[in-house]
C-alpha positions as CSV (number, residue, x, y, z in Angstrom):
1,M,-23.1,-12.0,9.1
2,G,-21.6,-11.0,5.7
3,F,-19.6,-8.0,4.4
4,D,-21.2,-4.6,3.8
5,Y,-19.7,-3.1,0.8
6,V,-21.4,0.1,1.9
7,H,-20.4,0.3,5.7
8,D,-17.5,-2.2,5.9
9,I,-15.8,0.2,3.1
10,Q,-16.5,3.1,5.0
11,K,-15.0,1.8,8.3
12,A,-11.8,0.4,6.7
13,F,-11.8,3.8,5.1
14,R,-11.6,5.6,8.2
15,K,-8.6,3.3,9.3
16,V,-6.7,4.0,6.4
17,L,-7.0,8.0,6.6
18,D,-6.2,7.7,10.2
19,S,-2.9,5.6,9.1
20,T,-2.2,8.1,6.5
21,A,-2.9,10.9,8.6
22,R,-0.2,9.6,11.6
23,P,1.7,8.1,9.6
24,G,3.7,4.7,11.1
25,K,0.7,4.3,13.2
26,I,-1.0,0.6,12.5
27,N,-4.7,0.1,12.5
28,S,-6.4,-2.9,12.2
29,L,-8.5,-4.1,9.4
30,R,-9.5,-7.6,10.9
31,E,-12.9,-6.8,11.3
32,E,-13.5,-5.6,7.6
33,S,-11.0,-8.0,5.9
34,Q,-12.7,-11.5,8.0
35,K,-15.9,-10.5,6.5
36,L,-15.0,-10.5,2.7
37,D,-15.5,-13.8,0.7
38,L,-14.0,-13.5,-2.4
39,P,-12.7,-16.5,-4.8
40,L,-9.2,-15.0,-4.8
41,E,-6.1,-16.3,-3.3
42,A,-4.8,-12.9,-1.3
43,N,-4.1,-11.2,1.4
44,K,-7.9,-10.2,2.3
45,A,-6.7,-6.8,3.9
46,A,-5.0,-6.0,0.3
47,L,-8.8,-7.5,-1.2
48,L,-10.6,-4.6,0.2
49,L,-8.1,-1.8,-0.2
50,M,-9.0,-2.9,-3.9
51,L,-12.5,-2.3,-3.4
52,M,-12.2,0.8,-2.0
53,L,-9.7,2.3,-3.9
54,L,-10.3,1.2,-7.6
55,D,-13.4,2.5,-9.9
56,N,-13.4,3.2,-13.8
57,E,-11.3,6.3,-13.2
58,V,-8.2,4.9,-11.7
59,T,-5.8,2.2,-13.0
60,F,-4.0,-0.6,-10.9
61,Y,-1.6,-3.3,-11.3
62,V,-1.5,-6.0,-9.5
63,A,2.5,-7.6,-8.9
64,G,2.7,-11.5,-8.1
65,R,1.6,-15.1,-8.9
66,E,-1.9,-14.5,-8.6
67,G,-1.6,-11.0,-9.9
68,P,-3.3,-11.4,-13.3
69,Q,-6.4,-13.4,-12.2
70,I,-6.8,-11.2,-9.4
71,A,-6.4,-8.2,-11.7
72,R,-8.9,-9.6,-14.0
73,Y,-11.1,-10.3,-11.0
74,M,-11.1,-6.5,-10.1
75,R,-11.5,-4.9,-13.1
76,Q,-14.8,-6.8,-13.3
77,L,-16.1,-6.2,-9.7
78,T,-14.8,-2.3,-9.6
79,Y,-14.3,-1.7,-13.4
80,A,-11.2,-0.1,-12.8
81,P,-9.2,-0.5,-16.1
82,T,-5.7,-2.1,-15.7
83,A,-2.3,-0.8,-16.9
84,P,1.2,-1.6,-17.2
85,L,3.0,-1.4,-14.0
86,E,4.7,1.8,-15.3
87,E,1.8,3.8,-16.0
88,A,-0.7,2.4,-13.1
89,A,-2.4,5.0,-10.5
90,F,-2.5,2.0,-7.7
91,V,0.1,-0.8,-7.5
92,F,-0.6,-3.7,-5.4
93,V,2.5,-5.8,-4.4
94,L,1.3,-9.4,-3.6
95,E,3.8,-11.0,-0.6
96,D,5.0,-13.8,-3.2
97,A,6.8,-10.7,-5.0
98,V,8.0,-9.4,-1.8
99,A,9.4,-13.1,-1.1
100,D,10.6,-12.9,-4.7
101,N,12.8,-9.7,-4.1
102,Q,10.8,-7.8,-7.1
103,L,9.8,-4.7,-4.7
104,L,12.7,-2.9,-5.5
105,T,12.2,-3.2,-9.2
106,I,8.5,-2.3,-8.7
107,M,9.1,0.9,-6.7
108,E,11.4,2.2,-9.5
109,K,9.4,1.4,-12.5
110,C,6.3,3.1,-10.8
111,K,5.4,6.6,-11.6
112,R,6.7,9.7,-9.8
113,G,4.5,12.7,-10.9
114,D,6.1,15.6,-12.5
115,L,6.5,18.9,-11.0
116,L,3.0,20.4,-12.2
117,N,1.1,17.3,-11.8
118,P,3.0,15.6,-8.8
119,H,-0.6,14.0,-7.9
120,L,-0.1,11.8,-10.9
121,S,2.5,9.5,-8.5
122,A,1.7,5.9,-8.1
123,T,0.4,4.7,-4.7
124,L,2.0,1.0,-3.6
125,V,-0.1,-1.0,-1.5
126,V,2.5,-3.8,-0.4
127,E,1.5,-7.2,1.3
128,V,4.2,-8.1,4.0
129,V,4.9,-11.4,6.5
130,S,4.3,-8.3,9.7
131,L,4.6,-5.3,10.7
132,A,5.2,-3.9,14.6
133,G,4.8,-0.6,15.8
134,E,8.4,-0.7,17.4
135,G,11.9,-1.7,16.0
136,E,14.4,-0.8,13.3
137,W,13.1,2.3,11.3
138,G,11.8,5.5,13.2
139,L,9.6,7.8,11.1
140,Q,9.7,11.1,11.0
141,G,7.4,14.4,9.2
142,P,4.2,15.8,9.3
143,G,1.3,14.0,11.5
144,I,4.1,12.5,13.5
145,K,5.1,13.9,16.9
146,G,8.3,13.7,17.8
147,E,9.3,9.9,15.9
148,N,7.1,7.0,15.5
149,Y,8.6,3.2,15.1
150,L,8.0,0.5,12.5
151,S,9.3,-2.7,11.8
152,I,8.4,-3.8,8.4
153,A,9.4,-7.6,6.9
154,A,9.7,-6.4,3.7
155,E,12.9,-6.7,1.2
156,D,16.2,-4.9,2.0
157,G,17.0,-1.3,0.4
158,W,13.6,-0.6,0.2
159,V,14.1,2.6,2.5
160,E,17.1,3.2,0.6
161,K,15.2,3.0,-2.6
162,R,12.3,5.2,-1.5
163,A,14.6,7.8,-0.2
164,E,15.9,7.7,-4.0
165,I,12.7,8.2,-5.5
166,N,11.1,10.9,-3.1
167,K,14.3,13.2,-3.1
168,E,12.8,15.6,-5.5
169,Y,9.9,16.3,-3.3
170,P,6.7,16.7,-4.3
171,L,7.4,13.7,-6.8
172,G,7.3,10.8,-5.2
173,I,5.3,7.8,-4.2
174,E,3.2,7.1,-1.7
175,M,3.6,3.5,0.2
176,Y,0.9,1.4,2.3
177,F,2.0,-1.6,4.5
178,L,-0.4,-4.7,4.9
179,D,0.5,-7.7,7.1
180,R,-1.0,-11.3,7.5
181,A,-2.7,-10.3,10.4
182,Y,-4.9,-7.5,8.4
183,N,-2.6,-4.7,9.6
184,L,-2.0,-1.5,8.0
185,A,0.4,1.0,8.2
186,A,1.2,4.5,5.6
187,I,4.1,6.1,4.5
188,P,3.5,9.2,2.7
189,R,6.1,10.4,0.4
190,T,6.3,13.5,3.3
191,T,7.5,11.5,6.1
192,S,11.3,10.9,6.3
193,I,12.9,7.0,7.6
194,S,16.3,6.4,9.6
195,K,17.3,3.6,10.9
196,M,17.4,3.0,14.6
197,R,20.8,2.4,16.0
């Protein structure tokens, strides 16, 4: 059965909300993602989130070798306007950009909102090789009982860079991570991260 642009996106959206409400919880978008058949070389879960989040009222930017081609296609499909990295509401970071150690630079350039409009900050969707619900990072904050654990195969230093960017709460960035197995984890700006010993 093919991809249903209403029901499959709604089903995936509920999982995104669940991950957002429970930072560090991993939800699978495999079922919905595998139905998606678009002529693009990218993680299907990332494409699914683009279809879900983009419309004619939000701007976006795609970082990576296939970024310009994906952005053109999604602009036509969703009517969402593209914007420079520094101005985009949604920033999609493809796996090759992470592998090329571009993540920290991208994070640094993303908009963070201001005290009157903290909601005008960027949301990053980052493709990584793997996610695991255990491992090196301990997460604490709203939506977490005690502590959640997460392992993310991303560029060294991203946790420290995120802490620097988000230190003046409510300013900061939201981050979602997707892996090759179509798993999703959210780390809102209200979540604190510490390295496990």
